[in-house]
N, CA, C and O of each residue as an XYZ file, in Angstrom:
304
protein
N     124.501     61.904     94.366
C     123.305     62.170     95.152
C     122.323     62.992     94.308
O     122.722     63.994     93.714
N     121.044     62.589     94.244
C     120.077     63.326     93.432
C     119.763     64.698     94.032
O     119.848     64.906     95.242
N     119.401     65.612     93.154
C     119.055     66.954     93.599
C     117.621     66.969     94.081
O     116.749     66.321     93.503
N     117.385     67.721     95.156
C     116.023     67.836     95.677
C     115.190     68.720     94.758
O     115.686     69.695     94.193
N     113.927     68.366     94.619
C     112.983     69.167     93.844
C     111.816     69.513     94.755
O     111.230     68.632     95.384
N     111.479     70.802     94.825
C     110.385     71.281     95.652
C     109.411     72.055     94.772
O     109.798     72.591     93.734
N     108.152     72.113     95.188
C     107.182     72.928     94.457
C     106.567     73.928     95.422
O     106.323     73.622     96.589
N     106.321     75.123     94.915
C     105.779     76.170     95.767
C     105.213     77.309     94.939
O     105.039     77.195     93.726
N     104.930     78.412     95.624
C     104.310     79.576     95.015
C     105.270     80.757     95.054
O     105.932     80.989     96.066
N     105.348     81.495     93.969
C     106.195     82.685     93.919
C     105.543     83.782     94.772
O     104.384     84.139     94.560
N     106.305     84.310     95.740
C     105.778     85.373     96.598
C     106.428     86.718     96.296
O     105.915     87.754     96.719
N     107.554     86.722     95.568
C     108.199     87.972     95.200
C     109.006     87.773     93.922
O     109.661     86.748     93.731
N     108.940     88.791     93.043
C     109.733     88.753     91.813
C     110.390     90.110     91.561
O     110.641     90.476     90.412
N     110.665     90.850     92.622
C     111.176     92.213     92.492
C     112.636     92.271     92.073
O     113.048     93.232     91.422
N     113.424     91.270     92.429
C     114.841     91.294     92.086
C     115.077     90.774     90.671
O     114.305     89.963     90.159
N     116.135     91.245     90.057
C     116.488     90.837     88.695
C     116.997     89.396     88.698
O     117.927     89.066     89.434
N     116.390     88.541     87.879
C     116.760     87.124     87.725
C     116.627     86.317     89.020
O     117.267     85.275     89.165
N     115.813     86.782     89.949
C     115.615     86.071     91.213
C     114.138     86.103     91.587
O     113.480     87.137     91.469
N     113.627     84.969     92.038
C     112.274     84.936     92.598
C     112.355     84.332     93.990
O     113.262     83.556     94.290
N     111.405     84.692     94.831
C     111.293     84.107     96.152
C     110.109     83.149     96.125
O     108.991     83.532     95.779
N     110.370     81.892     96.495
C     109.354     80.844     96.427
C     109.028     80.371     97.833
O     109.927     80.027     98.600
N     107.751     80.354     98.171
C     107.299     79.855     99.462
C     106.870     78.396     99.291
O     105.972     78.090     98.507
N     107.528     77.498    100.038
C     107.240     76.068     99.956
C     106.581     75.650    101.265
O     107.131     75.864    102.346
N     105.397     75.052    101.156
C     104.650     74.642    102.349
C     104.748     73.132    102.536
O     104.642     72.365    101.580
N     104.950     72.725    103.769
C     104.955     71.292    104.068
C     103.949     71.028    105.173
O     103.716     71.878    106.033
N     103.362     69.854    105.143
C     102.370     69.464    106.149
C     102.845     68.206    106.850
O     103.383     67.293    106.223
N     102.641     68.170    108.144
C     103.009     66.983    108.905
C     102.095     66.880    110.116
O     101.439     67.848    110.501
N     102.063     65.720    110.695
C     101.226     65.477    111.857
C     102.030     65.767    113.116
O     103.142     65.264    113.273
N     101.479     66.570    114.006
C     102.160     66.897    115.258
C     102.299     65.626    116.093
O     101.328     64.889    116.265
N     103.507     65.364    116.615
C     103.723     64.095    117.325
C     102.886     63.917    118.592
O     102.519     62.793    118.935
N     102.586     65.003    119.283
C     101.844     64.884    120.534
C     100.353     65.191    120.354
O      99.501     64.477    120.882
N     100.050     66.230    119.624
C      98.656     66.662    119.479
C      97.911     65.923    118.367
O      96.686     66.010    118.287
N      98.638     65.193    117.500
C      98.044     64.441    116.388
C      97.159     65.323    115.510
O      96.079     64.922    115.077
N      97.647     66.528    115.264
C      96.932     67.499    114.459
C      97.822     67.853    113.272
O      99.043     67.912    113.412
N      97.229     68.087    112.118
C      98.008     68.450    110.953
C      98.505     69.880    111.087
O      97.723     70.801    111.324
N      99.823     70.058    110.932
C     100.447     71.366    111.063
C     101.001     71.775    109.710
O     101.581     70.956    108.997
N     100.821     73.063    109.350
C     101.365     73.590    108.099
C     102.524     74.514    108.423
O     102.386     75.441    109.221
N     103.663     74.259    107.805
C     104.823     75.134    107.965
C     105.292     75.530    106.584
O     105.225     74.735    105.647
N     105.770     76.764    106.455
C     106.273     77.204    105.160
C     107.670     77.784    105.319
O     108.042     78.293    106.377
N     108.421     77.693    104.245
C     109.782     78.211    104.224
C     109.994     78.877    102.874
O     109.477     78.414    101.857
N     110.758     79.966    102.865
C     111.001     80.694    101.625
C     112.396     80.396    101.096
O     113.368     80.353    101.850
N     112.475     80.192     99.791
C     113.739     79.939     99.110
C     113.905     80.973     98.009
O     112.922     81.372     97.384
N     115.132     81.411     97.763
C     115.440     82.281     96.633
C     115.895     81.386     95.483
O     116.753     80.521     95.660
N     115.320     81.600     94.317
C     115.618     80.752     93.158
C     116.011     81.603     91.959
O     115.547     82.731     91.797
N     116.873     81.038     91.127
C     117.375     81.725     89.935
C     116.364     81.595     88.798
O     115.961     80.492     88.431
N     115.965     82.737     88.250
C     115.013     82.804     87.138
C     115.651     83.653     86.035
O     115.406     84.858     85.982
N     116.470     83.055     85.146
C     117.273     83.844     84.206
C     116.494     84.732     83.243
O     116.973     85.808     82.886
N     115.304     84.310     82.813
C     114.542     85.121     81.850
C     113.484     86.007     82.510
O     112.724     86.666     81.801
N     113.412     86.042     83.815
C     112.397     86.826     84.537
C     110.987     86.488     84.040
O     110.169     87.385     83.834
N     110.704     85.190     83.849
C     109.423     84.801     83.267
C     108.334     84.539     84.300
O     107.158     84.506     83.937
N     108.679     84.350     85.577
C     107.672     84.008     86.580
C     107.296     85.228     87.402
O     108.148     86.037     87.769
N     106.001     85.347     87.684
C     105.473     86.487     88.425
C     104.850     86.013     89.733
O     104.637     84.816     89.928
N     104.561     86.947     90.620
C     103.970     86.635     91.913
C     102.664     85.861     91.733
O     101.809     86.240     90.932
N     102.524     84.770     92.493
C     101.319     83.945     92.421
C     101.470     82.702     91.565
O     100.631     81.805     91.639
N     102.512     82.625     90.758
C     102.718     81.457     89.898
C     103.158     80.248     90.717
O     103.858     80.381     91.721
N     102.735     79.064     90.269
C     103.207     77.807     90.857
C     104.454     77.379     90.105
O     104.451     77.319     88.876
N     105.521     77.079     90.839
C     106.773     76.695     90.191
C     107.394     75.496     90.890
O     107.055     75.173     92.028
N     108.323     74.834     90.174
C     109.126     73.763     90.757
C     110.568     74.239     90.746
O     111.040     74.787     89.750
N     111.271     74.028     91.858
C     112.655     74.456     91.952
C     113.533     73.260     92.299
O     113.077     72.293     92.910
N     114.791     73.341     91.901
C     115.726     72.243     92.142
C     117.040     72.813     92.670
O     117.438     73.924     92.322
N     117.704     72.027     93.519
C     118.992     72.424     94.079
C     120.018     72.618     92.976
O     119.969     71.954     91.941
N     120.953     73.538     93.211
C     122.042     73.741     92.266
C     123.251     74.280     93.026
O     123.182     74.523     94.231
N     124.341     74.459     92.317
C     125.532     75.050     92.930
C     125.218     76.502     93.315
O     124.371     77.128     92.679
N     125.872     77.043     94.329
C     125.588     78.426     94.741
C     125.771     79.422     93.589
O     126.796     79.426     92.906
N     124.754     80.262     93.394
C     124.791     81.277     92.349
C     125.159     82.630     92.957
O     125.851     83.430     92.327
N     124.700     82.882     94.171
C     125.037     84.106     94.888
C     125.015     83.789     96.383
O     124.961     82.625     96.780
N     125.057     84.830     97.199
C     125.090     84.628     98.652
C     123.856     83.868     99.151
O     123.968     83.039    100.055
N     122.697     84.141     98.578
C     121.462     83.531     99.069
C     120.830     82.526     98.113
O     119.959     81.759     98.522
N     121.250     82.514     96.843
C     120.604     81.645     95.856
C     121.305     80.300     95.743
O     122.478     80.229     95.377
N     120.570     79.225     96.061
C     121.061     77.867     95.942
C     120.086     76.993     95.161
O     120.249     75.773     95.121
N     119.087     77.593     94.549
C     118.028     76.878     93.837
C     117.828     77.508     92.473
O     118.128     78.685     92.272
N     117.312     76.708     91.522
C     116.984     77.214     90.198
C     115.603     76.713     89.797
O     115.184     75.629     90.204
N     114.902     77.509     88.996
C     113.561     77.152     88.539
C     113.690     76.143     87.410
O     114.478     76.337     86.484
N     112.901     75.046     87.487
C     112.938     74.065     86.412
C     111.636     74.014     85.619
O     111.648     73.583     84.466
N     110.519     74.439     86.196
C     109.240     74.400     85.475
C     108.244     75.342     86.134
O     108.375     75.719     87.299
N     107.242     75.707     85.337
C     106.192     76.572     85.836
C     105.020     75.802     86.363
O     104.046     76.398     86.822
């Protein structure tokens, strides 16, 4: 099964080797037929601490690294 790849914005880089990425998705509301924006935050592994708050990044699924980290950064 292929690994999912998501793109989002770094919202926190305070932890060592970890960034928090906010991923936004848009969809049409089934009843109101209006575009709705929803966002979700993911913790991703950043081994060199190279990404800072505000950066656009792509993350991909990986094996669990810690209690909350299930994603790794693949590109800036």
